C-alpha positions as CSV (number, residue, x, y, z in Angstrom):
1,M,-122.3,82.8,72.8
2,N,-120.8,84.6,75.5
3,T,-123.5,87.1,76.9
4,D,-120.6,89.7,78.0
5,F,-119.4,89.1,74.4
6,H,-123.1,90.0,73.0
7,K,-123.5,93.1,75.2
8,L,-120.2,94.5,74.1
9,L,-121.7,94.1,70.5
10,F,-125.1,95.6,71.2
11,E,-123.5,98.5,73.0
12,V,-121.1,99.3,70.3
13,S,-124.0,99.2,67.6
14,E,-125.9,101.5,69.4
15,A,-123.3,104.1,69.2
16,L,-123.0,103.5,65.1
17,V,-124.4,106.2,63.1
18,T,-125.5,105.1,59.2
19,D,-122.6,106.9,57.8
20,E,-120.8,105.0,59.7
21,L,-122.1,101.5,59.2
22,A,-121.7,102.2,55.6
23,A,-117.8,103.0,56.5
24,L,-117.8,99.5,57.8
25,K,-119.5,97.4,55.2
26,F,-117.5,99.3,52.7
27,L,-113.7,98.3,54.7
28,S,-115.1,94.3,54.9
29,L,-116.0,93.6,51.4
30,D,-112.5,91.9,51.5
31,H,-114.1,89.4,53.6
32,V,-117.9,89.4,53.1
33,P,-119.5,89.0,49.6
34,M,-121.1,92.4,48.7
35,R,-124.8,90.5,48.1
36,K,-124.7,89.6,52.0
37,L,-123.7,93.2,52.4
38,E,-126.4,95.5,50.9
39,A,-128.6,93.6,52.6
40,I,-127.7,95.1,55.8
41,Q,-129.3,98.4,57.3
42,E,-128.3,98.2,61.0
43,P,-125.4,97.3,63.0
44,K,-126.5,94.2,64.6
45,A,-126.9,92.7,61.4
46,F,-123.3,93.9,60.5
47,F,-121.8,91.7,63.5
48,E,-124.0,88.9,62.9
49,V,-123.0,89.0,59.3
50,L,-119.4,89.0,60.5
51,Q,-119.5,86.1,63.3
52,E,-121.3,83.9,60.4
53,K,-117.9,84.5,58.9
54,D,-116.0,84.1,62.0
55,M,-114.1,87.3,61.5
56,I,-115.4,88.2,64.8
57,E,-116.1,85.9,68.4
58,A,-115.6,86.2,71.7
59,G,-112.2,85.9,72.7
60,D,-110.8,87.0,68.7
61,L,-112.0,90.8,68.2
62,A,-108.8,92.0,66.2
63,F,-111.1,92.4,63.1
64,L,-113.6,94.7,65.0
65,R,-110.9,97.2,66.9
66,E,-109.5,97.4,63.1
67,L,-112.6,98.1,61.8
68,L,-113.3,100.9,64.7
69,Y,-110.1,102.3,64.5
70,R,-110.2,102.8,60.8
71,I,-113.4,104.9,60.8
72,G,-111.8,107.6,63.7
73,R,-114.4,105.6,66.8
74,I,-111.5,105.4,69.5
75,D,-113.9,106.6,72.1
76,L,-115.6,102.9,71.3
77,L,-112.2,101.3,71.1
78,A,-111.7,102.5,74.9
79,A,-114.9,102.3,76.3
80,H,-115.4,98.1,75.2
81,L,-112.3,97.0,73.9
82,G,-109.5,98.3,76.2
83,S,-107.6,99.6,73.4
84,S,-106.3,103.0,72.0
85,R,-105.3,104.8,68.8
86,E,-101.4,104.3,69.8
87,Q,-102.0,100.4,70.6
88,M,-103.6,100.0,67.3
89,E,-100.9,101.9,65.4
90,R,-98.1,99.6,67.0
91,D,-100.7,96.5,66.5
92,L,-101.5,97.4,62.5
93,Q,-97.9,97.9,61.9
94,V,-96.8,94.0,62.3
95,Q,-96.8,91.9,59.3
96,G,-100.1,90.0,58.3
97,R,-102.2,91.6,61.4
98,A,-104.4,93.9,59.5
99,K,-107.1,92.7,57.5
100,V,-108.1,95.5,55.9
101,S,-106.8,95.9,52.5
102,A,-104.5,98.4,51.4
103,Y,-106.7,99.2,48.4
104,R,-109.5,99.4,50.6
105,Q,-107.7,101.5,53.4
106,L,-107.4,104.0,50.3
107,L,-110.3,104.2,48.8
108,Y,-111.8,104.9,52.1
109,G,-108.9,107.4,52.9
110,I,-110.3,109.0,50.0
111,A,-113.9,108.8,50.4
112,E,-112.7,110.6,53.5
113,D,-111.0,113.5,52.0
114,L,-113.3,114.3,49.3
115,T,-115.2,117.6,50.0
116,P,-119.2,117.6,49.1
117,E,-118.2,120.0,46.0
118,D,-115.1,117.1,45.2
119,V,-118.0,114.3,44.9
120,K,-119.9,116.6,42.5
121,S,-116.8,117.0,40.3
122,V,-116.4,113.0,40.5
123,K,-120.0,112.9,39.8
124,F,-120.0,114.5,36.7
125,L,-117.0,113.6,35.0
126,L,-118.4,109.9,35.6
127,Q,-121.6,110.8,34.0
128,K,-120.8,108.5,30.5
129,Q,-119.3,105.2,32.5
130,L,-122.2,104.7,34.9
131,P,-125.8,104.8,35.0
132,K,-127.6,108.3,36.4
133,N,-129.3,106.7,39.2
134,K,-126.1,106.0,40.8
135,L,-125.2,109.0,40.3
136,Q,-128.0,111.3,42.3
137,D,-126.8,114.3,45.1
138,N,-127.7,111.6,47.9
139,A,-125.0,108.9,46.7
140,S,-122.4,108.9,48.8
141,M,-118.7,108.7,47.6
142,L,-118.3,105.0,48.5
143,Q,-121.4,104.1,46.7
144,V,-119.6,105.7,43.4
145,F,-116.7,103.8,44.5
146,L,-119.0,100.7,44.6
147,E,-120.5,101.3,41.4
148,M,-116.9,101.9,40.2
149,E,-115.8,98.5,41.3
150,R,-118.9,96.9,39.8
151,N,-118.3,98.0,36.6
152,R,-114.9,97.6,36.5
153,I,-113.7,100.9,36.1
154,I,-111.7,100.8,39.3
155,K,-109.7,97.6,40.8
156,E,-107.1,96.9,43.4
157,D,-104.3,96.8,40.6
158,D,-105.8,99.8,38.0
159,L,-106.9,103.2,39.2
160,T,-105.9,104.6,36.1
161,M,-109.2,106.6,35.4
162,L,-110.0,107.3,39.2
163,K,-106.5,109.2,38.8
164,D,-107.3,111.1,35.5
165,I,-110.5,112.6,37.1
166,L,-108.6,113.7,40.2
167,K,-105.8,115.4,38.7
168,A,-107.7,118.1,37.5
169,F,-108.9,119.2,41.0
170,R,-107.1,117.7,43.4
171,A,-103.4,116.7,42.9
172,D,-102.7,115.6,46.2
173,I,-105.1,113.3,46.5
174,K,-103.6,111.9,43.3
175,K,-100.3,111.6,44.3
176,K,-101.8,109.0,47.2
177,I,-102.6,106.9,44.7
178,D,-99.3,106.9,42.8
179,I,-97.8,106.2,46.3
180,Y,-100.1,103.6,46.8
181,E,-99.3,102.2,43.5
182,E,-95.2,102.5,43.9
183,K,-95.6,100.3,46.9
184,K,-97.7,97.7,44.8
185,K,-95.1,97.4,42.0
186,E,-92.4,97.2,45.1
187,E,-94.1,93.9,46.2
188,L,-94.1,92.5,42.4
189,R,-90.6,93.4,42.3
190,Y,-90.3,90.8,45.4
191,P,-92.7,88.6,45.6
192,V,-92.4,85.5,47.8
193,P,-92.1,82.1,45.8
194,V,-95.0,79.7,45.0
195,S,-95.6,76.6,43.5
196,V,-98.9,77.9,41.5
197,H,-97.7,79.8,38.6
198,P,-93.8,79.2,37.3
199,G,-91.5,81.8,37.7
200,E,-87.3,82.0,36.8
201,Q,-85.5,82.3,39.8
202,G,-82.8,84.7,39.1
203,A,-78.8,84.5,40.6
204,E,-79.7,86.2,43.5
205,G,-82.9,84.6,43.8
206,K,-85.5,87.0,43.2
207,T,-88.1,85.9,41.1
208,T,-89.2,86.6,37.6
209,N,-93.1,86.3,36.9
210,L,-93.6,84.6,33.9
211,P,-96.7,85.6,32.0
212,V,-99.7,83.0,32.3
213,E,-102.0,82.6,29.2
214,T,-106.1,82.4,30.2
215,Y,-108.8,80.0,29.0
216,K,-111.2,81.9,27.0
217,M,-114.6,82.4,28.3
218,K,-116.2,84.3,25.6
219,N,-119.2,81.7,24.5
220,I,-122.8,82.3,26.5
221,P,-123.3,80.3,28.3
222,H,-119.9,79.1,29.4
223,G,-120.5,76.0,29.9
224,Y,-122.8,73.8,31.8
225,C,-122.5,73.4,35.6
226,V,-124.4,70.3,36.9
227,I,-124.7,69.3,40.3
228,L,-125.4,65.9,41.4
229,N,-126.8,66.0,44.5
230,N,-127.9,63.0,46.8
231,Y,-129.7,64.3,50.0
232,I,-132.6,61.2,50.9
233,F,-130.5,58.0,50.8
234,N,-132.6,54.3,50.9
235,N,-131.0,54.2,54.3
236,P,-132.4,57.2,56.1
237,K,-129.3,57.1,58.4
238,Y,-127.3,58.5,55.5
239,N,-129.4,61.4,54.7
240,R,-127.6,64.8,54.3
241,K,-129.4,67.6,55.8
242,G,-128.7,70.7,54.8
243,T,-127.3,69.3,50.9
244,V,-130.2,71.3,49.6
245,K,-128.4,74.8,50.8
246,D,-125.5,73.7,48.9
247,G,-127.4,73.3,45.9
248,E,-129.0,76.6,46.4
249,A,-125.6,78.6,46.4
250,V,-124.0,76.5,43.3
251,K,-127.0,77.2,41.1
252,R,-127.1,81.1,42.2
253,V,-123.3,81.5,42.1
254,F,-123.1,79.7,38.4
255,Q,-126.0,81.3,36.8
256,W,-124.5,84.6,37.6
257,L,-122.0,83.7,36.1
258,Q,-123.8,82.8,32.9
259,F,-123.6,78.9,33.1
260,E,-126.5,77.0,32.2
261,T,-127.2,75.0,35.5
262,V,-129.2,72.3,36.1
263,E,-129.8,69.9,39.3
264,H,-130.2,66.8,39.9
265,M,-130.7,65.0,43.0
266,D,-130.7,61.7,44.6
267,L,-128.7,59.7,42.4
268,E,-128.1,55.2,42.1
269,A,-124.0,54.6,41.8
270,K,-124.6,54.0,38.3
271,E,-126.7,56.9,38.0
272,I,-124.1,59.3,38.7
273,Y,-121.7,57.6,36.4
274,E,-124.4,57.5,33.8
275,K,-125.4,61.2,34.1
276,V,-121.5,62.4,34.2
277,K,-121.0,60.3,31.2
278,E,-124.2,61.9,29.1
279,Y,-122.6,64.9,29.7
280,S,-119.5,63.9,28.3
281,K,-120.8,63.0,25.2
282,R,-123.4,66.1,25.0
283,D,-121.4,68.5,21.8
284,H,-119.6,71.8,23.9
285,R,-117.9,73.2,20.7
286,N,-120.0,76.5,21.3
287,M,-119.1,76.2,25.0
288,D,-115.6,77.1,27.3
289,C,-115.8,75.3,29.6
290,F,-117.5,71.9,31.7
291,V,-118.6,72.4,35.8
292,C,-119.5,69.2,37.8
293,F,-120.9,69.5,41.5
294,I,-121.1,66.1,43.3
295,F,-122.4,66.2,46.7
296,S,-122.6,62.8,48.9
297,H,-121.3,60.3,51.3
298,G,-118.1,58.9,50.5
299,E,-115.0,56.6,50.8
300,K,-111.3,56.2,49.1
301,Q,-111.3,57.3,46.4
302,K,-115.1,56.6,45.4
303,I,-118.6,58.2,45.6
304,K,-121.3,56.7,47.1
305,G,-124.7,56.5,45.8
306,I,-128.4,56.5,47.4
307,D,-128.5,52.9,47.1
308,D,-125.3,52.8,49.1
309,E,-123.6,51.2,46.3
310,F,-120.0,53.6,44.8
311,V,-118.6,55.0,41.9
312,N,-114.7,55.7,41.3
313,I,-113.7,59.3,41.0
314,K,-111.1,58.0,38.7
315,D,-113.9,57.1,36.6
316,L,-115.8,60.0,36.5
317,V,-113.5,62.3,35.7
318,S,-112.3,59.9,33.0
319,C,-115.2,60.6,30.7
320,F,-113.8,64.2,30.2
321,S,-110.5,63.0,28.8
322,G,-109.5,64.5,25.2
323,S,-110.2,60.8,23.7
324,N,-113.9,60.8,25.5
325,C,-115.0,64.4,25.0
326,P,-112.8,65.6,22.1
327,S,-115.7,68.7,22.2
328,L,-114.0,70.0,25.0
329,A,-110.1,69.2,24.3
330,G,-108.0,71.9,25.4
331,K,-111.1,73.5,27.4
332,P,-111.1,73.3,31.3
333,K,-112.7,70.8,33.0
334,V,-113.7,71.5,36.7
335,F,-115.1,68.7,39.3
336,F,-115.9,69.8,43.0
337,I,-116.8,66.8,45.0
338,Q,-118.4,67.1,48.6
339,A,-117.6,63.9,50.2
340,C,-115.8,62.5,53.4
341,Q,-112.1,61.0,52.2
342,G,-111.3,59.4,55.5
343,S,-112.9,58.2,59.1
344,V,-111.6,60.7,61.7
345,G,-114.4,61.9,64.3
346,H,-118.1,61.0,64.3
347,P,-121.2,63.0,63.2
348,A,-122.6,65.9,65.5
349,V,-125.9,67.2,66.4
350,A,-125.7,70.4,64.8
351,V,-122.9,69.7,62.0
352,E,-122.9,66.3,60.9
353,A,-119.7,64.3,58.4
354,D,-120.5,63.4,54.9
355,F,-118.9,60.0,55.8
356,S,-120.9,56.7,55.1
357,G,-119.8,55.2,58.3
358,H,-117.5,52.4,56.7
359,L,-114.0,52.6,59.1
360,E,-111.4,51.7,56.0
361,T,-108.5,54.1,56.0
362,D,-109.4,56.5,53.3
363,A,-107.4,58.2,50.5
364,T,-107.1,61.3,48.3
365,P,-108.2,60.4,44.7
366,P,-106.3,58.5,42.3
367,T,-102.6,59.8,40.9
368,S,-103.2,58.8,37.6
369,I,-105.9,62.0,37.0
370,P,-102.7,64.3,36.8
371,D,-102.4,62.5,33.2
372,L,-105.1,64.3,31.8
373,A,-105.2,67.5,31.0
374,D,-107.1,70.9,31.3
375,I,-108.9,69.2,34.6
376,L,-109.0,70.4,38.0
377,I,-110.7,68.9,41.1
378,G,-111.6,70.8,44.2
379,M,-111.9,68.1,47.0
380,S,-113.6,69.2,49.8
381,T,-111.0,67.1,52.3
382,V,-107.7,65.4,52.2
383,E,-106.9,61.6,52.9
384,D,-108.4,60.2,56.4
385,Y,-110.5,63.5,57.4
386,L,-114.3,64.1,57.4
387,S,-116.3,66.6,55.7
388,F,-118.1,68.7,57.6
389,R,-121.9,70.1,56.7
390,R,-124.5,71.9,59.2
391,T,-128.3,70.9,59.2
392,E,-129.1,74.2,58.8
393,S,-126.8,76.1,56.1
394,G,-125.2,73.2,54.5
395,S,-121.6,72.1,53.9
396,V,-118.6,74.4,54.8
397,Y,-117.0,73.9,51.8
398,I,-119.6,74.6,49.2
399,Q,-120.7,77.8,51.6
400,C,-117.4,78.9,51.4
401,L,-116.0,78.5,48.3
402,C,-119.5,80.5,46.2
403,D,-118.6,83.2,49.4
404,K,-115.3,83.5,47.8
405,M,-116.2,83.2,44.3
406,E,-119.2,86.0,44.9
407,L,-116.8,88.0,46.5
408,L,-113.3,87.7,44.1
409,C,-115.1,86.7,40.5
410,P,-115.9,90.5,40.7
411,Q,-112.2,91.1,40.8
412,G,-110.9,89.4,38.5
413,V,-109.2,86.9,40.6
414,D,-108.6,83.3,38.9
415,L,-109.9,79.7,40.2
416,L,-107.0,78.4,42.1
417,T,-106.3,82.1,43.8
418,I,-109.6,81.7,44.9
419,L,-109.2,77.9,46.1
420,T,-106.5,78.8,47.7
421,T,-108.2,81.3,49.9
422,V,-111.0,78.6,50.6
423,N,-108.3,76.3,51.3
424,E,-106.9,78.7,54.0
425,E,-110.4,79.7,55.4
426,V,-112.2,76.4,56.0
427,G,-108.2,75.0,57.4
428,G,-108.3,77.7,60.0
429,K,-111.7,76.6,61.2
430,E,-112.4,74.0,64.0
431,F,-115.1,71.6,64.4
432,K,-117.0,70.6,67.6
433,V,-118.3,67.2,67.0
434,W,-119.8,63.8,69.5
435,D,-117.7,60.3,70.1
436,Q,-118.0,58.6,73.1
437,M,-116.2,61.6,75.4
438,P,-118.9,63.9,77.0
439,G,-118.9,67.3,75.5
440,G,-117.4,65.8,72.0
441,K,-114.2,67.2,70.8
442,L,-112.4,69.4,68.0
443,E,-111.6,68.1,64.7
444,K,-110.3,69.9,61.5
445,Q,-111.2,69.6,58.1
446,M,-108.8,70.6,55.6
447,P,-109.6,70.7,51.3
448,Q,-107.7,69.4,48.5
449,I,-106.6,70.8,44.8
450,I,-105.8,68.5,42.7
451,T,-105.1,70.2,39.0
452,T,-103.7,69.8,35.8
453,L,-104.5,73.3,34.3
454,R,-102.5,75.0,32.1
455,K,-103.5,78.2,31.9
456,Q,-105.4,80.6,34.6
457,L,-109.1,79.9,34.5
458,I,-111.2,83.5,35.2
459,F,-114.7,83.9,35.1
460,E,-116.3,86.8,33.9
461,I,-119.6,88.4,35.4
462,P,-121.5,90.5,33.3
463,Q,-120.8,94.1,32.6
464,G,-122.9,96.2,35.5
465,Q,-124.0,93.2,36.7
466,P,-124.1,92.5,40.8
467,I,-125.2,89.1,42.2
468,K,-128.5,89.2,42.8
469,E,-129.8,87.3,46.4
């Protein structure tokens, strides 16, 4: 990493105080899961997390500029980043340039506008909604907002309770919320047409959003989350370093989401099929959903066992058709597959590829899968591309997926939308891999979503329960 870049981050971090760090963390919640931010106690660690999430890097400090602008540290902008208040105001007027959402800007602005007496009043009026230990005198307004978000008292599209609280003593701030809500309504009146959810096209080209039903998630546990994780292969050159981190991340997230989560390591091809078939034969009548993660090497429409034999993706998914698994008929079945579907590029030292070495032209999963209802398959990559895995921290796709679920499930975001954000983030990255050329080359990865879901799938988190490290 660039020495000047590290020096810049060090100098900025040294100039920040505790309250400013709290503000930066709050403003970054749209991009970094709360569990990561809660553990941060000093600015240097905060900047390290932003680098991990590719939010800042040498040559791209736009997000850092925006954060400093939002908290009013114009002096740091001028001294270290060569920018000014006026320049930032111009830049952030460009559509898509701002990375801090209007919702988070609004809450931060409210926290800044409230007097200490106002904050006391807010805490008093929230006594029935929040635990007393979250409303102590030393709790800042940003901390109170975080607790309100955790408990679903406020969210991006519902600020009713906050308005009701503020209207009694700060009508001016309530007015700001009204303006924010009017802008949101205006955006809904003229949405960008998308293919994810059906809509009617009006005569003037305006899209009318149709209501989309949601799958029921009422049982505890919601269902099985099965992880089939191949690490040690019979041929040691195919061992998949870092895959244990993927298993840990999935277990953490889906146990939090109230699934019965179990991991099976190092299976032969026949054992992969038998394990999937075993779960399809279980009684799922008191469950809402089934989730299966498969981590291994792959080729065309296939997953590789540790014995170098293959099992067809189609055969695995077909175990959960309505006829083969009637107790899950009409309920969502979700598969996430971390494996290559192509042969572009070669493994690197720090970044490996989940590719078996066979140089056949690979393809996407079979086209017959969409004939099965209520199934979603999240593939780590599309046809002809490798799927990258870091030996230290796990695969790019699975780690991004887990981070996005931790970030967006508490906001009530449906799985299809979460996977779209994963596609955007992973598809925007470049990975340096070695080939015959000195110094290696840059490769891309583009995940894929295949779905026959008929409703929205929303994983609700337990009431008032934040994710645990």
